[in-house]
N, C-alpha and C positions, 0 to 999 in steps of 0.2 A: 513639589519637593524635588530638589536636585538629587540625582543618583550618580554613581560612578560612570554609568553610560552617558549621562548628560554632559559631565565634565569631559569625557573622552571625545564625544561627538563634536564638541566645540573646537577641538584641536586636530582631529584625525577624520578622514573620510575614506571610504572604499569605493571603487568604481562599480558601475552596474555589471561589468564583466565578472568581477569578483563575486558579486551576489549570484549571478547565474551559475557560476561554478559551485558555489556553496549549496544552492538549492538543488542542483543536479546531483551533487554528492548525497544529500539527504534523501532524495528520491531513489537513487540506486540502492543505498543500504537498506531502505525500508522494503524494497523488493527482495533483496538478497536474504534478509532475515526471515522472510516467509519460507524461502528454500531451506535455510539451515534448520528452521523448526520442523520442516518436513523430513529432513534427514534424521533428526532426533526421533521422530515418530516411527519411520519405517525401519530403523535399526533397533527399535525396542529400547531406546536409551532414555525414555521419559523420566524414569526413576534412577538413572545412572548416578545422579547426585540425590541421595534420599532425603536431604534436608535443604532448607533455604533460610536466609541468604547464603550461609556457608554450604559447601558441597556436602559435607557431613559434619556431625557434631565434633567441634574442636579443630576442624580443618577447612579453610576456605577453598583450597584446591583439592582435586580428587587424589585419593591415596591409591597405591598399587592394587590394593584389595578390590577396588571398585572396577578395575579392568577397563576395557575399551569403552564400555558404555558410560562410565564416569567421565572419561576424556571427551566424548562426543557431547554430552550434556553440558559439561563445563565450558567447552569451546563455544557452544551456543550462547551461554550466559556472558562470556567474555565479549562476544560480538555485539551484545547490547551496548557495551562501552564504546564500540566503534560507532554505533548509531548515535549515541549521546554526543560524541565528538563532532560528528557531521552536523547534527542539529544545532549544537552550540555554535559552530562556524556559521550556520545560516542565520542564527539570531544576531550574532555580532555584525555580520555583513549587512543584514537588513537595517540594523540600528544605525550603522555608520554611512548610510546613503545620504546624498544631497541632491535634490530634496528627498526626504524620507517618506515612504509609502507606509502609513500606519497599518494598513490591511496586511501587508507582507510581514511586518514585525509581529503582529498579533498571530498570524498563521504560524510563524516560526516558533513562537512561544507555545502555541497549542501543540506543536510537534513534541516539544520537550515534555509537557505534562502527559501526553499520550504515551511517550516512551516510559515514563515513570509508572503510569498506571498499568501499562502492559507488563512491565517487570514484576509488579506486585501480583498481577493476574497469573503470571508464570509461577510465582511462588505459591499462590493458592492452589494452582494445578498440581504442584508437587505435594503440598500438604494434604490435599484431598485424594492423593494417590490416583491421579489421572481420571477424576470424575469426568465422563465424556461431555457433560454439559459445560463444565468449567473449561475443558479443552476447547470446545466450540467457541466459548466467549473469548478465550485467549486469541483465537484466530480472528474473530470479528474485530477485536481491538487492534490487531495488526493491520487489518483492512482499513480501519478508521485512521490509523497513522498514515497509511499509504494514500488515503484520500487527501489529507492535509498536505502531504509532501507534493502530491500531484498538483493541487490547486496553487500552492506556493510557486512551484516551478513554472507552471503555465503563466501565472501573473507576471513573473519577472521576465519571461521570454517574450510575451506578446505585448510589447509596449509601442510598437509601430502602428501604422495604419492597418486596418483589418479589411477583410473581404466584405462584399455587400451582405446585408442581412438576408439569409435564405427565406423562402416563403413559409407561412404558418404550418403547412403540412410537414415540411422538413423539421421544423422546430418541435412539433408535436411528436414526430417519430423519434427524434433524438431523446426527448424526455422519456418516452415509452421504452426506448432501448436501454437507457440507464436504469430504469425501475426494474425491468425484467432481468437485466444483468445482475442487479443486486439480489433479486430473488434466486437467481441461478447460483450465486456465490454462497448465499445463506443455506440453500438446499445442499450444496456441496459439503458444508460443515456437518449437516445431519447425516449425509452419506458416510463421511469419515467416522462420525460418532457411533454409527450403527454397524460399520464394517469391521473387518478382521484386524486392521492395523490399530491396535489399542495404544501403542506407544511403549508397552512393556511386555507383560506376559498375557497369556490367554485368560488368566484369572481376573484381569481388570474388567469392571463392569462396562457394558455397552448400552447405548440408547436402545430402549425396548421397542424397536420398530423393525419390520421386515426389510433387510438391507436391499434385496432385489427390487422391491416396490419403490423404495426411496430413490434408488439409482435410476429407475425408469422415469420417475418424475423429474429428477435432475437432468436426464437426457432430453426430455421433452422441453424443458425450459431452455436448454442449450439450442435446440432446434428453433424455438420461438425467437431467440436472440438473432440467430442467423437470418431468419426470414425478415425480421425488422431491419437488420443491417442492409440486406439486399434492397428492401423497399426504400429505405432512406437513400441509398446510392442511386436508385432509379430517379427519385425526385430531384436529387442534386444534379444529376446528369442533364436534366431538362432545364436547369436554372443557370444563367450566366453569372459569372463573378463569384463562384463558389469552389474554385479550384482547390484551395487548401482544405476545405471541409470534405471534398471528394477524396482527396489523398488520405486524409485521416481516417475516413470510413473504410477505404480499401485496405489500409494497413490493419485496422481493427478486425476486418473480416478475415484477413489472412491469419492473424493470430488466433482468432476464434475457431477457424476451421482446423488449424494445427492442434489446438487444445482439444477439440472434439475427437480428432484422430487419436491423440494420446489417450483420452478417456476411454474410447471404444476399445483400443488395443489392450489397455490394462485390464479391462473387464473380461475380455475374451481370453486373456493369457494368465489368469489367476492372480492378478494384482502384484506384479513384480515390483520390488522395492524401488528401483531406480525410476520406473515410470510413474509411480505414485508421487515421489518427490518432485519430478518434473511437472506433473499435473498440478501440484500445489503452486509451483512457480508460475505456471501458465495462468492459474486463477488470479494471481496478483497482476500479471500483465494484461489480462482481459479486463479487470476492473479499472486499472489505470487507463487503458485504451478507451473504455466506455466514457469515462470522465472527459478525456480529451476530445472525443467526438462531440459530446454535448457542448463543450466550451468553444469548439471551433464552428459548430453549426449555429451557436448563439455567440458570435464574435464579440458582442458588446456586453455580454453577461458578466464577465469576471476579468476584465483587463484593467491594467493600470490607467488611471485618469478618468474612470467612470464617475468618480465623485471628487470634485476639486478639493473639498474640505478634508480629504484623507491624506493629502500630501503636505508635509511639514518641512519648511526650509530651516536650515541651521544658520547661525550667525556667519557673517561673511569672513570666514577664515579660509585661506587657500587650501585646496585639497592636498592631502599627503600622498595619494596614489590614485 
């Protein structure tokens, strides 16, 4: 069945450079919205807009009575619109490629549906008055969006020749690194749910676990990820033709150490608001970095052209850009 996109694709095309810009934009905003969500949490603005989808009954925007908390929460909601625009740009750019990579188009559409689902989860978070488990789910869905934007960006970026395939030991370490990093991120959501930053007032329920114990487990997982990254770097250093994978692992290790330093500092200084928000931003960067390490240690795992039947040529109409 023909769609408006099909009609448009017969007459207009966009360059691979346009697609790279679009997927870069969607990746950046999917990271930034994690930070803005952290700002909402640490400023106690989670219920700044007490209703959803309107800010309050009868008003889409915050009223003066809601104060600065209403403005902060509403600004975070508005930024979701920026995410939708970036993802929409990625969908259009992916659809108007010649030849078209179906995997990129599907990934771009998955970003859209994850944004919609995450917006609904944000609404449920408000309607359940910041239930900590729902808040944790909201963050996990943001990480799911970040996963798809990272995969899309990587696939559009890595279309040229790749490095040699690293040895099985390196590939196994990269998989282990990603799995333990995922456990680290999920443990972080439990730390947040059990900790003092509820997103509003002290009356908001918290996850019924000892915060100190959960924080220690979270820290231990962080240490395990650092060890795995160092082990991977050692293996790659002994393998020729893995320069890109080594560089990616070094960059990941730097971000991870900085994130560990922020986490340790915030724990020792009473969880200052700014450091908590930065730590949430760091969590997004660490997860995206772990994915990039896996994809560059497995250079043929998820790059364009791995399946010839995924690429679709358009009718022979001269490109417009």
